[in-house]
C-alpha positions in Angstrom: 16.4 22.6 -2.5 15.9 19.3 -4.2 17.4 17.5 -1.2 15.2 19.3 1.3 12.1 18.3 -0.7 13.2 14.7 -0.7 14.0 14.9 3.0 10.4 15.6 3.8 8.8 13.6 0.9 10.8 10.4 1.5 10.1 10.6 5.3 6.4 10.6 4.5 6.9 7.7 2.1 8.6 5.6 4.6 6.1 6.3 7.5 3.1 5.5 5.2 4.8 2.4 3.9 5.3 1.1 7.4 1.6 1.9 8.1 0.6 -0.1 5.0 2.6 -3.1 6.3 1.0 -2.7 9.8 -2.5 -2.7 8.1 -2.0 -6.4 7.2 -1.7 -7.3 11.0 1.4 -9.4 10.2 2.1 -10.1 13.9 -1.3 -11.8 14.2 -0.7 -14.9 12.0 1.7 -16.5 9.7 -0.4 -16.3 6.6 -0.7 -12.4 7.2 3.0 -12.0 7.3 4.9 -11.6 4.0 8.2 -10.9 5.8 8.4 -13.6 8.6 12.1 -12.9 9.3 11.8 -9.3 10.0 12.8 -9.6 13.7 13.4 -6.2 15.4 12.1 -4.4 12.3 8.6 -5.2 13.4 8.9 -3.3 16.7 6.3 -0.7 15.8 3.5 -3.0 14.8 0.1 -2.4 16.3 -3.5 -3.5 16.0 -4.8 -1.9 12.8 -8.0 0.0 13.7 -11.4 -0.1 11.9 -12.1 3.5 12.4 -11.8 5.8 10.5 -12.9 3.3 7.8 -11.1 5.2 5.1 -7.8 5.2 7.0 -5.9 2.8 4.7 -7.4 4.5 1.6 -5.7 7.8 2.8 -2.3 6.4 4.0 -1.8 4.2 0.9 -3.2 6.7 -1.5 -0.6 9.3 -0.2 2.2 6.6 -0.3 1.6 5.7 -3.9 0.8 9.1 -5.2 3.6 10.9 -3.4 6.0 8.2 -4.6 5.2 9.0 -8.3 5.2 12.7 -7.8 8.7 12.6 -6.3 10.2 10.8 -9.4 11.2 14.0 -11.2 12.7 15.4 -8.0 14.7 12.2 -7.5 15.9 12.2 -11.1 16.9 15.9 -10.9 18.7 15.4 -7.7 20.7 12.5 -9.1 21.5 14.4 -12.2 22.7 17.3 -10.1 25.2 15.2 -8.1 26.4 12.7 -10.8 29.9 14.2 -10.8 30.1 13.7 -7.1 29.5 10.0 -7.4 32.8 9.6 -9.3 35.1 11.6 -7.0 38.7 10.4 -6.6 40.0 9.3 -4.2 36.9 7.6 -3.0 37.7 8.4 0.6 39.8 11.2 2.1 38.9 10.5 5.7 36.9 8.2 7.8 33.9 10.5 7.8 34.2 11.0 4.1 34.4 7.3 3.5 31.2 6.7 5.5 29.5 9.4 3.6 30.5 7.8 0.3 29.3 4.4 1.5 26.0 5.8 2.5 25.8 7.5 -0.9 26.2 4.2 -2.6 23.4 2.5 -0.6 21.3 5.8 -0.9 21.5 5.9 -4.7 21.0 2.1 -5.2 18.3 1.9 -2.5 16.4 4.8 -4.0 16.5 3.3 -7.5 15.4 -0.1 -6.1 12.5 1.3 -4.2 11.1 3.6 -6.7 11.5 1.0 -9.6 10.0 -2.0 -7.7 7.1 0.3 -6.5 6.3 1.6 -9.9 6.4 -1.9 -11.5 4.0 -3.2 -8.8 1.5 -0.5 -9.5 1.7 -0.6 -13.3 2.3 -4.5 -13.9 0.9 -6.1 -10.7 2.5 -9.3 -9.5 5.6 -9.6 -11.8 8.3 -10.4 -9.2 10.2 -13.7 -8.9 9.7 -13.4 -5.1 7.3 -11.5 -2.9 7.1 -7.8 -3.7 6.4 -7.2 -0.1 9.7 -8.8 1.1 11.7 -7.0 -1.5 10.1 -3.6 -0.9 10.0 -3.8 2.8 13.7 -4.8 3.4 14.8 -2.5 0.6 13.1 0.4 2.4 14.9 -0.3 5.7 18.3 -0.3 3.9 17.5 2.8 2.0 16.3 4.7 5.1 19.5 3.7 7.0 21.6 5.2 4.2 19.2 8.2 4.0 19.5 9.0 7.7 23.3 8.8 7.5 23.3 11.1 4.4 21.0 13.6 6.0 23.2 13.7 9.1 26.2 14.7 7.0 24.4 17.0 4.6 21.6 18.7 6.4 23.5 21.7 7.7 25.2 22.2 4.2 21.7 22.1 2.6 20.2 24.6 4.9 23.3 27.0 4.3 23.0 26.6 0.6 19.3 27.8 0.6 19.8 30.7 3.0 18.1 33.9 1.7 20.1 36.6 0.3 21.2 39.3 2.6 21.9 36.8 5.5 25.6 36.3 5.0 25.5 34.0 1.9 28.0 31.2 1.8 30.1 30.8 -1.4 28.8 27.8 -3.3 32.3 26.5 -3.7 32.6 25.9 0.0 29.6 23.7 -0.1 31.1 21.3 -2.5 28.2 21.7 -5.0 30.0 23.5 -7.9 32.0 22.0 -10.6 35.6 23.2 -10.7 35.3 23.6 -14.5 31.6 24.3 -15.3 30.1 24.5 -18.8 28.1 27.4 -19.9 24.6 27.3 -18.3 21.7 26.2 -20.5 19.0 26.8 -17.9 18.8 28.9 -14.7 18.5 27.3 -11.3 14.9 28.7 -10.9 14.2 27.3 -14.4 15.5 23.9 -13.4 13.4 23.9 -10.3 10.4 25.0 -12.3 10.8 22.2 -14.8 11.0 19.7 -12.0 7.9 21.2 -10.4 6.0 21.0 -13.7 6.9 17.3 -14.1 5.7 16.5 -10.6 2.5 18.5 -11.0 1.8 16.6 -14.3 2.4 13.3 -12.6 0.1 14.2 -9.8 -2.7 15.2 -12.2 -2.5 11.8 -14.0 -2.3 9.7 -10.8 -4.1 11.1 -7.8 -7.6 10.5 -9.4 -7.3 6.8 -8.6 -7.4 7.6 -4.9 -9.6 10.7 -4.9 -12.4 9.1 -7.0 -15.4 10.7 -8.6 -14.7 12.7 -11.7 -11.1 12.8 -11.0 -10.7 9.1 -11.6 -10.9 9.7 -15.4 -7.6 11.7 -15.1 -5.7 8.7 -13.6 -4.2 7.6 -16.9 -1.1 6.3 -15.2 -3.1 4.1 -12.8 -4.2 1.1 -14.8 -5.9 -0.8 -12.0 -7.7 2.3 -10.8 -9.9 2.9 -13.8 -13.7 2.4 -13.8 -14.1 -1.1 -15.4 -17.9 -0.7 -16.4 -21.3 0.3 -15.2 -24.0 -1.3 -13.0 -24.1 -2.3 -9.4 -20.9 -4.4 -9.7 -19.1 -1.8 -12.0 -16.2 -0.8 -9.9 -12.6 -1.9 -9.6 -11.2 -5.4 -8.9 -7.6 -6.6 -8.3 -8.1 -10.2 -9.4 -10.8 -12.0 -11.4 -12.4 -15.4 -10.7 -10.7 -16.8 -13.7 -7.2 -15.6 -12.7 -7.2 -17.5 -9.5 -8.7 -20.7 -10.7 -12.3 -20.4 -9.5 -14.4 -23.0 -11.3 -18.2 -23.0 -11.8 -18.6 -26.0 -9.4 -16.7 -24.0 -6.7 -19.4 -21.3 -6.5 -22.4 -23.2 -7.9 -25.5 -24.6 -6.1 -23.3 -27.0 -4.1 -21.4 -24.2 -2.5 -21.6 -24.2 1.4 -20.2 -21.9 4.0 -18.6 -23.6 7.0 -18.5 -21.7 10.3 -16.4 -23.3 13.1 -15.5 -22.7 16.7 -13.5 -25.6 17.9 -15.6 -28.7 17.7 -18.8 -26.7 17.0 -19.7 -26.1 13.3 -22.6 -24.7 11.2 -22.9 -25.4 7.6 -25.0 -22.8 5.6 -26.2 -22.5 2.1 -26.5 -19.2 0.4 -30.3 -19.2 0.9 -29.8 -19.9 4.7 -27.4 -17.0 4.8 -29.9 -14.7 3.1 -32.6 -15.7 5.6 -30.4 -14.5 8.5 -30.7 -10.7 9.5 -29.1 -8.6 6.8 -27.0 -5.4 7.6 -25.6 -2.7 5.3 -22.2 -1.1 5.3 -21.0 1.6 3.0 -17.3 0.9 2.5 -14.7 1.3 -0.1 -12.2 -1.2 -1.5 -8.7 0.1 -0.7 -5.9 -1.5 -2.6 -2.1 -1.6 -1.9 -1.5 -0.3 -5.4 -3.0 3.0 -4.3 -6.4 2.9 -6.0 -9.5 2.8 -4.1 -13.3 2.8 -4.9 -15.8 5.2 -3.7 -18.1 3.8 -0.9 -20.1 0.9 -2.1 -23.2 -0.2 -0.2 -22.6 -3.8 0.9 -25.2 -6.0 2.5 -24.9 -9.4 4.2 -24.5 -11.0 7.6 -22.4 -9.5 10.3 -19.3 -11.5 11.3 -20.3 -11.1 14.9 -23.7 -12.8 14.2 -21.9 -15.6 12.4 -19.7 -16.1 15.5 -22.9 -16.3 17.6 -24.1 -19.2 15.5 -21.2 -21.3 16.9 -21.6 -20.4 20.5 -19.5 -17.2 20.7 -20.8 -14.2 22.5 -20.5 -10.5 22.0 -16.6 -10.6 22.2 -15.6 -13.2 19.6 -11.9 -13.9 19.0 -10.0 -13.5 15.7 -11.2 -15.5 12.7 -9.4 -17.4 9.9 -11.0 -16.7 6.5 -10.5 -19.3 3.7 -11.4 -18.9 0.0 -12.1 -21.2 -2.8 -9.4 -19.7 -5.0 -6.6 -22.1 -6.1 -3.9 -19.6 -7.3 -2.6 -16.1 -6.6 -1.8 -14.5 -3.2 -3.9 -14.0 -0.2 -6.3 -17.0 -0.6 -6.7 -16.8 3.2 -6.3 -14.3 5.9 -6.8 -13.9 9.7 -8.8 -10.9 11.0 -8.3 -9.4 14.5 -10.9 -9.6 17.1 -11.5 -5.8 16.8 -12.2 -6.3 13.1 -14.7 -9.2 13.8 -16.5 -7.2 16.5 -17.1 -4.2 14.4 -20.7 -4.1 13.5 -19.8 -2.9 9.9 -17.7 -6.1 9.2 -19.8 -8.3 6.9 -19.9 -11.5 5.1 -21.3 -9.6 2.1 -23.8 -11.3 -0.3 -24.9 -8.3 -2.2 -23.5 -4.9 -3.4 -25.5 -1.8 -4.4 -28.7 -3.9 -4.2 -27.5 -6.6 -6.5 -26.0 -10.0 -6.1 -22.3 -10.1 -6.1 -20.7 -10.7 -9.5 -18.2 -13.6 -9.8 -15.3 -11.3 -10.1 -16.4 -9.5 -6.9 -16.6 -12.7 -4.9 -19.9 -14.5 -5.5 -21.4 -16.1 -3.6 -19.9 -14.4 -0.5 -16.9 -12.1 0.4 -15.5 -10.4 3.5 -15.9 -6.6 3.9 -14.1 -5.0 6.8 -13.8 -1.2 7.5 -10.2 0.0 7.1 -8.7 -3.3 5.9 -6.5 -3.6 2.8 -8.4 -4.9 -0.2 -6.6 -8.3 -0.2 -7.9 -9.0 3.3 -11.5 -8.5 2.1 -11.4 -12.2 1.0 -13.5 -13.3 -1.9 -15.2 -16.6 -2.7 -15.3 -17.5 1.0 -15.9 -21.1 2.0 -14.9 -21.3 5.7 -14.7 -19.1 8.8 -12.8 -20.6 11.8 -13.0 -18.5 14.9 -10.1 -18.5 17.3 -8.0 -20.5 15.0 -4.4 -19.8 14.3 -3.0 -20.1 10.8 
């Protein structure tokens, strides 16, 4: 039963993880790609859509929440098969040897993926290398072992959970019973109930970071998903201005926005940007850590209108976004042409009727429907249309 739950749960985790990677449009530009040597592993990549605008909020919310909820199931499954991990001889046949090898990669891969994922959620950027590289390649290794293991074990698992009265199979023939069992301390139903209770408790203290509203108060295991304060700018952030080296001079009166298209260039002050036609978009911030905000009302200049200032028509190309930040990841990003052309994509100057705070990207930040939070670049200084990075 535990194995069947993991079969469906881990499959969903893998698919939503791949979707999370695709949302960064890694095949578009080098700076978007955290795993440049992926080769054939990127076969599935596609242009990430802008509609529905909450798509990344849903897929990444499911990915993180389900990963946490499955922890008791995974631990119980490992506990139930610990004696099998130390069987001797290690291989009785070629098929048995392949199964044992897949089991080694399976157990090691599961531990690696779950531990790195939880550390990233709880402690943010703590890895000596890129979390994305570690988690991405680890997922492929783990899933390879997972597929092999399921191939060997699925029929046995289905036979083991066959309802009573339908030719039950002796458990001894399934290889799931100890030859010298100790006296039971809990029934099988009790064990499943205990695991289910643990998963339900983790769901309650995690899911609020993605659902939002009143439920956010219950997300005690989501440190980056809590409400940071009140007021128009009182919603979540994943990096502060101070943490990435933003100085007062970077965003002071001397700040300028450069908009480029080849040799054509427009230099704009904040006041000049405010004098351009202003548009509003109700969009959430959607973070890879699983948390998201409710829809915030952003206002500013559409990216398609900024493209028109440098001679581009109604079908502008991709754009390279550059920030004033000096440290941290994702100081720049490239947005696809479909993101630029969406009328909801803004260079935002205000949020909820107020000027952006420094930590939310003052004096200007990008807001694009459906994009991961790190691609909604803050403290923007330059837009280069059609430029590769």
